[in-house]
C-alpha positions in Angstrom: 36.6 -34.6 -27.9 38.3 -35.6 -24.7 36.6 -36.1 -21.4 38.0 -32.9 -19.7 36.7 -30.8 -22.6 33.3 -32.5 -22.4 33.1 -31.9 -18.6 34.1 -28.3 -19.1 31.5 -27.9 -21.8 28.8 -29.4 -19.6 29.8 -27.3 -16.6 29.7 -24.2 -18.7 26.2 -25.1 -20.0 25.1 -25.7 -16.4 26.4 -22.4 -15.3 24.7 -20.6 -18.2 21.4 -22.4 -17.4 21.8 -21.3 -13.8 22.4 -17.7 -14.8 19.4 -17.7 -17.1 17.1 -19.2 -14.4 18.4 -16.6 -11.9 17.7 -13.8 -14.4 14.2 -15.1 -15.0 13.5 -15.4 -11.3 14.9 -11.9 -10.8 12.5 -10.6 -13.4 9.6 -12.4 -11.7 10.6 -11.1 -8.3 10.9 -7.5 -9.7 7.4 -7.8 -11.3 5.9 -9.1 -8.0 7.6 -6.3 -6.0 6.2 -3.7 -8.4 2.7 -5.2 -8.2 2.9 -5.2 -4.4 4.1 -1.6 -4.3 1.2 -0.5 -6.5 -1.3 -2.3 -4.3 0.2 -0.9 -1.1 0.1 2.6 -2.7 -3.6 2.2 -3.6 -4.4 1.0 -0.1 -2.5 4.0 1.4 -4.5 6.4 -0.9 -7.8 4.8 0.1 -6.8 5.0 3.8 -5.9 8.6 3.4 -9.3 9.4 1.9 -11.1 7.6 4.7 -9.1 9.3 7.4 -9.6 12.6 5.6 -13.4 12.1 5.6 -13.4 11.1 9.3 -11.3 14.2 10.2 -13.5 16.5 8.2 -16.7 15.0 9.8 -15.1 15.3 13.2 -14.4 19.0 12.5 -18.0 19.5 11.4 -19.3 17.8 14.5 -17.0 19.8 16.7 -18.1 23.1 15.1 -21.7 22.1 15.5 -21.2 21.2 19.1 -19.6 24.5 19.8 -22.5 26.3 18.1 -25.0 24.4 20.3 -23.0 25.2 23.4 -23.0 28.9 22.5 -26.7 28.9 21.9 -27.3 27.2 25.3 -24.9 29.7 26.9 -26.9 32.6 25.3 -30.0 31.3 27.0 -31.7 29.3 24.2 -33.5 26.2 25.2 -32.0 23.1 23.7 -34.4 20.2 23.1 -33.1 16.8 22.0 -35.5 14.8 19.8 -34.1 11.4 18.7 
């Protein structure tokens, strides 16, 4: 085997190794991206649930406040007891 053939062979092996490493790294990167996407989605769902509960509670309080105002307007005595 001559030197140029040996160099070509080694260069080809190095390129193949580089391609394999890049492929492996790409697969790891894709797995990490999928994992992060799942975690972000879970966090968004939880945040949506919390905000939904807050909005629902706010609506309930607003409804209750309107009812108390109406009772006061109708002449009922309102007594606050902590």
